PyMOL Python script that loads the backbone (N, CA, C, O; Angstrom):
from pymol import cmd

cmd.read_pdbstr("""\
ATOM      1  N   MET A   1      -5.140  15.165   0.296  1.00  0.00           N
ATOM      2  CA  MET A   1      -4.817  13.807  -0.149  1.00  0.00           C
ATOM      3  C   MET A   1      -3.499  13.406   0.546  1.00  0.00           C
ATOM      4  O   MET A   1      -2.535  14.171   0.587  1.00  0.00           O
ATOM      5  N   THR A   2      -3.499  12.181   1.086  1.00  0.00           N
ATOM      6  CA  THR A   2      -2.346  11.639   1.781  1.00  0.00           C
ATOM      7  C   THR A   2      -1.840  10.420   1.087  1.00  0.00           C
ATOM      8  O   THR A   2      -2.637   9.670   0.524  1.00  0.00           O
ATOM      9  N   GLU A   3      -0.581  10.185   1.097  1.00  0.00           N
ATOM     10  CA  GLU A   3       0.008   9.028   0.366  1.00  0.00           C
ATOM     11  C   GLU A   3       0.439   7.943   1.333  1.00  0.00           C
ATOM     12  O   GLU A   3       0.979   8.225   2.402  1.00  0.00           O
ATOM     13  N   ALA A   4       0.191   6.682   0.942  1.00  0.00           N
ATOM     14  CA  ALA A   4       0.735   5.545   1.679  1.00  0.00           C
ATOM     15  C   ALA A   4       2.006   5.147   0.961  1.00  0.00           C
ATOM     16  O   ALA A   4       1.993   4.874  -0.240  1.00  0.00           O
ATOM     17  N   LEU A   5       3.110   5.116   1.702  1.00  0.00           N
ATOM     18  CA  LEU A   5       4.440   4.902   1.111  1.00  0.00           C
ATOM     19  C   LEU A   5       4.954   3.501   1.384  1.00  0.00           C
ATOM     20  O   LEU A   5       4.585   2.881   2.382  1.00  0.00           O
ATOM     21  N   ALA A   6       5.803   3.004   0.499  1.00  0.00           N
ATOM     22  CA  ALA A   6       6.415   1.707   0.682  1.00  0.00           C
ATOM     23  C   ALA A   6       7.354   1.738   1.893  1.00  0.00           C
ATOM     24  O   ALA A   6       8.246   2.585   1.956  1.00  0.00           O
ATOM     25  N   PRO A   7       7.165   0.825   2.855  1.00  0.00           N
ATOM     26  CA  PRO A   7       8.010   0.822   4.036  1.00  0.00           C
ATOM     27  C   PRO A   7       9.398   0.210   3.756  1.00  0.00           C
ATOM     28  O   PRO A   7      10.315   0.360   4.564  1.00  0.00           O
ATOM     29  N   ILE A   8       9.544  -0.455   2.650  1.00  0.00           N
ATOM     30  CA  ILE A   8      10.768  -1.173   2.303  1.00  0.00           C
ATOM     31  C   ILE A   8      10.790  -1.453   0.814  1.00  0.00           C
ATOM     32  O   ILE A   8       9.729  -1.461   0.189  1.00  0.00           O
ATOM     33  N   THR A   9      11.950  -1.684   0.215  1.00  0.00           N
ATOM     34  CA  THR A   9      12.059  -2.071  -1.189  1.00  0.00           C
ATOM     35  C   THR A   9      11.603  -3.517  -1.344  1.00  0.00           C
ATOM     36  O   THR A   9      12.038  -4.395  -0.598  1.00  0.00           O
ATOM     37  N   GLY A  10      10.731  -3.760  -2.310  1.00  0.00           N
ATOM     38  CA  GLY A  10      10.224  -5.132  -2.567  1.00  0.00           C
ATOM     39  C   GLY A  10       9.108  -5.124  -3.560  1.00  0.00           C
ATOM     40  O   GLY A  10       8.798  -4.095  -4.161  1.00  0.00           O
ATOM     41  N   GLY A  11       8.501  -6.275  -3.733  1.00  0.00           N
ATOM     42  CA  GLY A  11       7.430  -6.430  -4.698  1.00  0.00           C
ATOM     43  C   GLY A  11       6.071  -6.303  -4.027  1.00  0.00           C
ATOM     44  O   GLY A  11       5.854  -6.848  -2.944  1.00  0.00           O
ATOM     45  N   VAL A  12       5.153  -5.582  -4.672  1.00  0.00           N
ATOM     46  CA  VAL A  12       3.770  -5.490  -4.169  1.00  0.00           C
ATOM     47  C   VAL A  12       3.110  -6.835  -4.445  1.00  0.00           C
ATOM     48  O   VAL A  12       2.878  -7.211  -5.594  1.00  0.00           O
ATOM     49  N   SER A  13       2.812  -7.557  -3.349  1.00  0.00           N
ATOM     50  CA  SER A  13       2.370  -8.970  -3.523  1.00  0.00           C
ATOM     51  C   SER A  13       0.882  -9.140  -3.334  1.00  0.00           C
ATOM     52  O   SER A  13       0.318 -10.106  -3.847  1.00  0.00           O
ATOM     53  N   MET A  14       0.221  -8.250  -2.625  1.00  0.00           N
ATOM     54  CA  MET A  14      -1.229  -8.480  -2.383  1.00  0.00           C
ATOM     55  C   MET A  14      -1.859  -7.169  -1.907  1.00  0.00           C
ATOM     56  O   MET A  14      -1.237  -6.385  -1.190  1.00  0.00           O
ATOM     57  N   TYR A  15      -3.074  -6.958  -2.313  1.00  0.00           N
ATOM     58  CA  TYR A  15      -3.904  -5.876  -1.800  1.00  0.00           C
ATOM     59  C   TYR A  15      -5.092  -6.514  -1.035  1.00  0.00           C
ATOM     60  O   TYR A  15      -5.663  -7.514  -1.469  1.00  0.00           O
ATOM     61  N   ASN A  16      -5.444  -5.895   0.126  1.00  0.00           N
ATOM     62  CA  ASN A  16      -6.583  -6.361   0.913  1.00  0.00           C
ATOM     63  C   ASN A  16      -7.867  -5.569   0.571  1.00  0.00           C
ATOM     64  O   ASN A  16      -8.962  -5.943   0.992  1.00  0.00           O
ATOM     65  N   VAL A  17      -7.719  -4.502  -0.178  1.00  0.00           N
ATOM     66  CA  VAL A  17      -8.837  -3.634  -0.544  1.00  0.00           C
ATOM     67  C   VAL A  17      -8.838  -3.368  -2.055  1.00  0.00           C
ATOM     68  O   VAL A  17      -7.809  -3.441  -2.728  1.00  0.00           O
ATOM     69  N   ALA A  18     -10.009  -3.066  -2.542  1.00  0.00           N
ATOM     70  CA  ALA A  18     -10.116  -2.709  -3.979  1.00  0.00           C
ATOM     71  C   ALA A  18      -9.945  -1.229  -4.158  1.00  0.00           C
ATOM     72  O   ALA A  18     -10.170  -0.453  -3.229  1.00  0.00           O
ATOM     73  N   ASP A  19      -9.545  -0.822  -5.361  1.00  0.00           N
ATOM     74  CA  ASP A  19      -9.417   0.571  -5.682  1.00  0.00           C
ATOM     75  C   ASP A  19     -10.769   1.252  -5.482  1.00  0.00           C
ATOM     76  O   ASP A  19     -11.789   0.771  -5.977  1.00  0.00           O
ATOM     77  N   GLY A  20     -10.778   2.362  -4.763  1.00  0.00           N
ATOM     78  CA  GLY A  20     -12.003   3.079  -4.480  1.00  0.00           C
ATOM     79  C   GLY A  20     -12.692   2.673  -3.184  1.00  0.00           C
ATOM     80  O   GLY A  20     -13.741   3.216  -2.839  1.00  0.00           O
ATOM     81  N   ALA A  21     -12.116   1.737  -2.480  1.00  0.00           N
ATOM     82  CA  ALA A  21     -12.697   1.295  -1.188  1.00  0.00           C
ATOM     83  C   ALA A  21     -12.491   2.322  -0.081  1.00  0.00           C
ATOM     84  O   ALA A  21     -11.548   3.113  -0.104  1.00  0.00           O
ATOM     85  N   GLN A  22     -13.395   2.286   0.881  1.00  0.00           N
ATOM     86  CA  GLN A  22     -13.221   3.110   2.081  1.00  0.00           C
ATOM     87  C   GLN A  22     -12.296   2.350   3.045  1.00  0.00           C
ATOM     88  O   GLN A  22     -12.462   1.151   3.266  1.00  0.00           O
ATOM     89  N   VAL A  23     -11.322   3.073   3.612  1.00  0.00           N
ATOM     90  CA  VAL A  23     -10.399   2.485   4.549  1.00  0.00           C
ATOM     91  C   VAL A  23     -10.332   3.358   5.824  1.00  0.00           C
ATOM     92  O   VAL A  23     -10.635   4.551   5.820  1.00  0.00           O
ATOM     93  N   GLU A  24      -9.920   2.688   6.900  1.00  0.00           N
ATOM     94  CA  GLU A  24      -9.732   3.358   8.187  1.00  0.00           C
ATOM     95  C   GLU A  24      -8.258   3.596   8.440  1.00  0.00           C
ATOM     96  O   GLU A  24      -7.412   2.834   7.970  1.00  0.00           O
ATOM     97  N   GLU A  25      -7.944   4.650   9.181  1.00  0.00           N
ATOM     98  CA  GLU A  25      -6.521   4.908   9.533  1.00  0.00           C
ATOM     99  C   GLU A  25      -5.918   3.669  10.222  1.00  0.00           C
ATOM    100  O   GLU A  25      -6.514   3.113  11.145  1.00  0.00           O
ATOM    101  N   GLY A  26      -4.745   3.253   9.767  1.00  0.00           N
ATOM    102  CA  GLY A  26      -4.058   2.115  10.321  1.00  0.00           C
ATOM    103  C   GLY A  26      -4.427   0.778   9.708  1.00  0.00           C
ATOM    104  O   GLY A  26      -3.764  -0.225   9.970  1.00  0.00           O
ATOM    105  N   GLU A  27      -5.474   0.747   8.897  1.00  0.00           N
ATOM    106  CA  GLU A  27      -5.894  -0.515   8.262  1.00  0.00           C
ATOM    107  C   GLU A  27      -4.832  -0.978   7.277  1.00  0.00           C
ATOM    108  O   GLU A  27      -4.253  -0.180   6.539  1.00  0.00           O
ATOM    109  N   ILE A  28      -4.589  -2.276   7.280  1.00  0.00           N
ATOM    110  CA  ILE A  28      -3.640  -2.846   6.308  1.00  0.00           C
ATOM    111  C   ILE A  28      -4.318  -2.942   4.962  1.00  0.00           C
ATOM    112  O   ILE A  28      -5.308  -3.650   4.779  1.00  0.00           O
ATOM    113  N   ILE A  29      -3.734  -2.184   4.001  1.00  0.00           N
ATOM    114  CA  ILE A  29      -4.324  -2.182   2.653  1.00  0.00           C
ATOM    115  C   ILE A  29      -3.629  -3.156   1.716  1.00  0.00           C
ATOM    116  O   ILE A  29      -4.161  -3.494   0.658  1.00  0.00           O
ATOM    117  N   GLY A  30      -2.461  -3.602   2.095  1.00  0.00           N
ATOM    118  CA  GLY A  30      -1.727  -4.568   1.252  1.00  0.00           C
ATOM    119  C   GLY A  30      -0.407  -4.966   1.859  1.00  0.00           C
ATOM    120  O   GLY A  30      -0.105  -4.640   3.007  1.00  0.00           O
ATOM    121  N   TYR A  31       0.392  -5.693   1.055  1.00  0.00           N
ATOM    122  CA  TYR A  31       1.681  -6.182   1.544  1.00  0.00           C
ATOM    123  C   TYR A  31       2.761  -6.050   0.470  1.00  0.00           C
ATOM    124  O   TYR A  31       2.506  -6.144  -0.731  1.00  0.00           O
ATOM    125  N   ILE A  32       3.945  -5.835   0.952  1.00  0.00           N
ATOM    126  CA  ILE A  32       5.156  -5.874   0.099  1.00  0.00           C
ATOM    127  C   ILE A  32       6.021  -7.047   0.558  1.00  0.00           C
ATOM    128  O   ILE A  32       6.280  -7.225   1.748  1.00  0.00           O
ATOM    129  N   GLU A  33       6.458  -7.838  -0.416  1.00  0.00           N
ATOM    130  CA  GLU A  33       7.316  -8.995  -0.107  1.00  0.00           C
ATOM    131  C   GLU A  33       8.758  -8.655  -0.397  1.00  0.00           C
ATOM    132  O   GLU A  33       9.091  -8.170  -1.479  1.00  0.00           O
ATOM    133  N   CYS A  34       9.625  -8.917   0.591  1.00  0.00           N
ATOM    134  CA  CYS A  34      11.049  -8.706   0.440  1.00  0.00           C
ATOM    135  C   CYS A  34      11.790  -9.809   1.197  1.00  0.00           C
ATOM    136  O   CYS A  34      11.579 -10.009   2.393  1.00  0.00           O
ATOM    137  N   MET A  35      12.643 -10.506   0.491  1.00  0.00           N
ATOM    138  CA  MET A  35      13.444 -11.601   1.100  1.00  0.00           C
ATOM    139  C   MET A  35      12.547 -12.625   1.830  1.00  0.00           C
ATOM    140  O   MET A  35      12.854 -13.085   2.930  1.00  0.00           O
ATOM    141  N   LYS A  36      11.417 -12.960   1.157  1.00  0.00           N
ATOM    142  CA  LYS A  36      10.456 -13.962   1.640  1.00  0.00           C
ATOM    143  C   LYS A  36       9.764 -13.519   2.945  1.00  0.00           C
ATOM    144  O   LYS A  36       9.228 -14.349   3.680  1.00  0.00           O
ATOM    145  N   MET A  37       9.782 -12.214   3.222  1.00  0.00           N
ATOM    146  CA  MET A  37       9.053 -11.691   4.395  1.00  0.00           C
ATOM    147  C   MET A  37       7.993 -10.707   3.850  1.00  0.00           C
ATOM    148  O   MET A  37       8.197 -10.055   2.826  1.00  0.00           O
ATOM    149  N   MET A  38       6.884 -10.626   4.553  1.00  0.00           N
ATOM    150  CA  MET A  38       5.787  -9.745   4.165  1.00  0.00           C
ATOM    151  C   MET A  38       5.756  -8.551   5.084  1.00  0.00           C
ATOM    152  O   MET A  38       5.817  -8.686   6.306  1.00  0.00           O
ATOM    153  N   PHE A  39       5.657  -7.352   4.473  1.00  0.00           N
ATOM    154  CA  PHE A  39       5.605  -6.114   5.197  1.00  0.00           C
ATOM    155  C   PHE A  39       4.307  -5.406   4.903  1.00  0.00           C
ATOM    156  O   PHE A  39       3.887  -5.312   3.750  1.00  0.00           O
ATOM    157  N   ASP A  40       3.644  -4.887   5.991  1.00  0.00           N
ATOM    158  CA  ASP A  40       2.345  -4.252   5.840  1.00  0.00           C
ATOM    159  C   ASP A  40       2.445  -2.911   5.144  1.00  0.00           C
ATOM    160  O   ASP A  40       3.391  -2.149   5.343  1.00  0.00           O
ATOM    161  N   ILE A  41       1.450  -2.646   4.326  1.00  0.00           N
ATOM    162  CA  ILE A  41       1.203  -1.286   3.798  1.00  0.00           C
ATOM    163  C   ILE A  41      -0.059  -0.825   4.485  1.00  0.00           C
ATOM    164  O   ILE A  41      -1.137  -1.378   4.270  1.00  0.00           O
ATOM    165  N   CYS A  42       0.085   0.212   5.331  1.00  0.00           N
ATOM    166  CA  CYS A  42      -1.057   0.693   6.159  1.00  0.00           C
ATOM    167  C   CYS A  42      -1.560   2.008   5.657  1.00  0.00           C
ATOM    168  O   CYS A  42      -0.796   2.828   5.149  1.00  0.00           O
ATOM    169  N   ALA A  43      -2.867   2.216   5.799  1.00  0.00           N
ATOM    170  CA  ALA A  43      -3.483   3.487   5.439  1.00  0.00           C
ATOM    171  C   ALA A  43      -3.094   4.528   6.500  1.00  0.00           C
ATOM    172  O   ALA A  43      -3.372   4.322   7.681  1.00  0.00           O
ATOM    173  N   PRO A  44      -2.459   5.636   6.108  1.00  0.00           N
ATOM    174  CA  PRO A  44      -2.054   6.646   7.069  1.00  0.00           C
ATOM    175  C   PRO A  44      -3.212   7.480   7.614  1.00  0.00           C
ATOM    176  O   PRO A  44      -3.093   8.103   8.669  1.00  0.00           O
ATOM    177  N   VAL A  45      -4.331   7.488   6.891  1.00  0.00           N
ATOM    178  CA  VAL A  45      -5.542   8.227   7.298  1.00  0.00           C
ATOM    179  C   VAL A  45      -6.764   7.467   6.839  1.00  0.00           C
ATOM    180  O   VAL A  45      -6.650   6.531   6.048  1.00  0.00           O
ATOM    181  N   SER A  46      -7.911   7.845   7.312  1.00  0.00           N
ATOM    182  CA  SER A  46      -9.176   7.262   6.845  1.00  0.00           C
ATOM    183  C   SER A  46      -9.626   7.936   5.552  1.00  0.00           C
ATOM    184  O   SER A  46      -9.358   9.123   5.369  1.00  0.00           O
ATOM    185  N   GLY A  47     -10.284   7.241   4.672  1.00  0.00           N
ATOM    186  CA  GLY A  47     -10.775   7.840   3.434  1.00  0.00           C
ATOM    187  C   GLY A  47     -10.953   6.831   2.331  1.00  0.00           C
ATOM    188  O   GLY A  47     -11.071   5.631   2.578  1.00  0.00           O
ATOM    189  N   THR A  48     -10.972   7.335   1.089  1.00  0.00           N
ATOM    190  CA  THR A  48     -11.110   6.473  -0.095  1.00  0.00           C
ATOM    191  C   THR A  48      -9.767   6.244  -0.689  1.00  0.00           C
ATOM    192  O   THR A  48      -9.013   7.192  -0.908  1.00  0.00           O
ATOM    193  N   VAL A  49      -9.437   4.980  -0.963  1.00  0.00           N
ATOM    194  CA  VAL A  49      -8.108   4.571  -1.414  1.00  0.00           C
ATOM    195  C   VAL A  49      -8.057   4.567  -2.953  1.00  0.00           C
ATOM    196  O   VAL A  49      -8.977   4.095  -3.619  1.00  0.00           O
ATOM    197  N   GLU A  50      -6.977   5.096  -3.481  1.00  0.00           N
ATOM    198  CA  GLU A  50      -6.638   4.989  -4.935  1.00  0.00           C
ATOM    199  C   GLU A  50      -5.318   4.240  -5.021  1.00  0.00           C
ATOM    200  O   GLU A  50      -4.263   4.773  -4.677  1.00  0.00           O
ATOM    201  N   LEU A  51      -5.390   2.998  -5.483  1.00  0.00           N
ATOM    202  CA  LEU A  51      -4.169   2.172  -5.605  1.00  0.00           C
ATOM    203  C   LEU A  51      -3.319   2.649  -6.738  1.00  0.00           C
ATOM    204  O   LEU A  51      -3.817   2.813  -7.851  1.00  0.00           O
ATOM    205  N   ILE A  52      -2.065   2.875  -6.500  1.00  0.00           N
ATOM    206  CA  ILE A  52      -1.130   3.415  -7.540  1.00  0.00           C
ATOM    207  C   ILE A  52      -0.239   2.309  -8.054  1.00  0.00           C
ATOM    208  O   ILE A  52      -0.161   2.101  -9.265  1.00  0.00           O
ATOM    209  N   ALA A  53       0.430   1.598  -7.183  1.00  0.00           N
ATOM    210  CA  ALA A  53       1.375   0.535  -7.559  1.00  0.00           C
ATOM    211  C   ALA A  53       0.579  -0.713  -7.963  1.00  0.00           C
ATOM    212  O   ALA A  53      -0.318  -1.120  -7.225  1.00  0.00           O
ATOM    213  N   LYS A  54       0.872  -1.316  -9.086  1.00  0.00           N
ATOM    214  CA  LYS A  54       0.205  -2.524  -9.532  1.00  0.00           C
ATOM    215  C   LYS A  54       0.792  -3.736  -8.829  1.00  0.00           C
ATOM    216  O   LYS A  54       1.942  -3.716  -8.389  1.00  0.00           O
ATOM    217  N   LEU A  55      -0.003  -4.787  -8.727  1.00  0.00           N
ATOM    218  CA  LEU A  55       0.476  -6.032  -8.179  1.00  0.00           C
ATOM    219  C   LEU A  55       1.689  -6.523  -8.943  1.00  0.00           C
ATOM    220  O   LEU A  55       1.695  -6.512 -10.174  1.00  0.00           O
ATOM    221  N   GLY A  56       2.722  -6.956  -8.220  1.00  0.00           N
ATOM    222  CA  GLY A  56       3.917  -7.497  -8.882  1.00  0.00           C
ATOM    223  C   GLY A  56       4.974  -6.446  -9.136  1.00  0.00           C
ATOM    224  O   GLY A  56       6.124  -6.789  -9.410  1.00  0.00           O
ATOM    225  N   PHE A  57       4.610  -5.145  -9.053  1.00  0.00           N
ATOM    226  CA  PHE A  57       5.607  -4.113  -9.245  1.00  0.00           C
ATOM    227  C   PHE A  57       6.634  -4.156  -8.149  1.00  0.00           C
ATOM    228  O   PHE A  57       6.307  -4.428  -6.993  1.00  0.00           O
ATOM    229  N   VAL A  58       7.879  -3.891  -8.499  1.00  0.00           N
ATOM    230  CA  VAL A  58       8.931  -3.721  -7.502  1.00  0.00           C
ATOM    231  C   VAL A  58       9.028  -2.249  -7.185  1.00  0.00           C
ATOM    232  O   VAL A  58       9.229  -1.420  -8.074  1.00  0.00           O
ATOM    233  N   VAL A  59       8.888  -1.931  -5.927  1.00  0.00           N
ATOM    234  CA  VAL A  59       8.904  -0.510  -5.474  1.00  0.00           C
ATOM    235  C   VAL A  59      10.136  -0.322  -4.567  1.00  0.00           C
ATOM    236  O   VAL A  59      10.669  -1.259  -3.973  1.00  0.00           O
ATOM    237  N   GLN A  60      10.535   0.921  -4.507  1.00  0.00           N
ATOM    238  CA  GLN A  60      11.639   1.311  -3.628  1.00  0.00           C
ATOM    239  C   GLN A  60      11.039   1.872  -2.335  1.00  0.00           C
ATOM    240  O   GLN A  60       9.912   2.366  -2.326  1.00  0.00           O
ATOM    241  N   GLU A  61      11.794   1.791  -1.266  1.00  0.00           N
ATOM    242  CA  GLU A  61      11.347   2.374   0.009  1.00  0.00           C
ATOM    243  C   GLU A  61      11.011   3.850  -0.194  1.00  0.00           C
ATOM    244  O   GLU A  61      11.820   4.622  -0.710  1.00  0.00           O
ATOM    245  N   GLY A  62       9.816   4.220   0.217  1.00  0.00           N
ATOM    246  CA  GLY A  62       9.366   5.601   0.083  1.00  0.00           C
ATOM    247  C   GLY A  62       8.525   5.865  -1.152  1.00  0.00           C
ATOM    248  O   GLY A  62       7.935   6.939  -1.267  1.00  0.00           O
ATOM    249  N   ASP A  63       8.450   4.914  -2.085  1.00  0.00           N
ATOM    250  CA  ASP A  63       7.596   5.103  -3.247  1.00  0.00           C
ATOM    251  C   ASP A  63       6.118   5.127  -2.845  1.00  0.00           C
ATOM    252  O   ASP A  63       5.729   4.511  -1.853  1.00  0.00           O
ATOM    253  N   VAL A  64       5.310   5.833  -3.613  1.00  0.00           N
ATOM    254  CA  VAL A  64       3.889   5.939  -3.395  1.00  0.00           C
ATOM    255  C   VAL A  64       3.207   4.631  -3.806  1.00  0.00           C
ATOM    256  O   VAL A  64       3.324   4.187  -4.948  1.00  0.00           O
ATOM    257  N   ILE A  65       2.498   4.028  -2.859  1.00  0.00           N
ATOM    258  CA  ILE A  65       1.759   2.763  -3.149  1.00  0.00           C
ATOM    259  C   ILE A  65       0.300   3.092  -3.396  1.00  0.00           C
ATOM    260  O   ILE A  65      -0.333   2.501  -4.271  1.00  0.00           O
ATOM    261  N   ALA A  66      -0.240   4.035  -2.627  1.00  0.00           N
ATOM    262  CA  ALA A  66      -1.653   4.410  -2.749  1.00  0.00           C
ATOM    263  C   ALA A  66      -1.840   5.849  -2.249  1.00  0.00           C
ATOM    264  O   ALA A  66      -1.011   6.399  -1.523  1.00  0.00           O
ATOM    265  N   ARG A  67      -2.942   6.415  -2.662  1.00  0.00           N
ATOM    266  CA  ARG A  67      -3.329   7.740  -2.176  1.00  0.00           C
ATOM    267  C   ARG A  67      -4.677   7.604  -1.466  1.00  0.00           C
ATOM    268  O   ARG A  67      -5.568   6.889  -1.926  1.00  0.00           O
ATOM    269  N   ILE A  68      -4.805   8.286  -0.364  1.00  0.00           N
ATOM    270  CA  ILE A  68      -6.047   8.270   0.415  1.00  0.00           C
ATOM    271  C   ILE A  68      -6.674   9.696   0.363  1.00  0.00           C
ATOM    272  O   ILE A  68      -6.049  10.692   0.728  1.00  0.00           O
ATOM    273  N   LYS A  69      -7.917   9.728  -0.103  1.00  0.00           N
ATOM    274  CA  LYS A  69      -8.598  11.050  -0.223  1.00  0.00           C
ATOM    275  C   LYS A  69      -9.652  11.179   0.870  1.00  0.00           C
ATOM    276  O   LYS A  69     -10.335  12.200   0.952  1.00  0.00           O
TER     277      LYS A  69
END
""", "prot")
cmd.dss("prot")
cmd.show_as("cartoon", "prot")
cmd.util.cbc("prot")
cmd.orient("prot")
């Protein structure tokens, strides 16, 4: 199992995939908003995504956003 980590501190503003979806390595699975800028959350590997952080949550850089199995 591999974790997708927050690239920056900010709010989880949108997911492009549903929990349990199949994703490809490098696919953008969602976005974090910080200072009115959007930052990509990318899948580090291919597999099935388990979304951990809820929409609207404020996360710190390095926090787990999702797990890929």
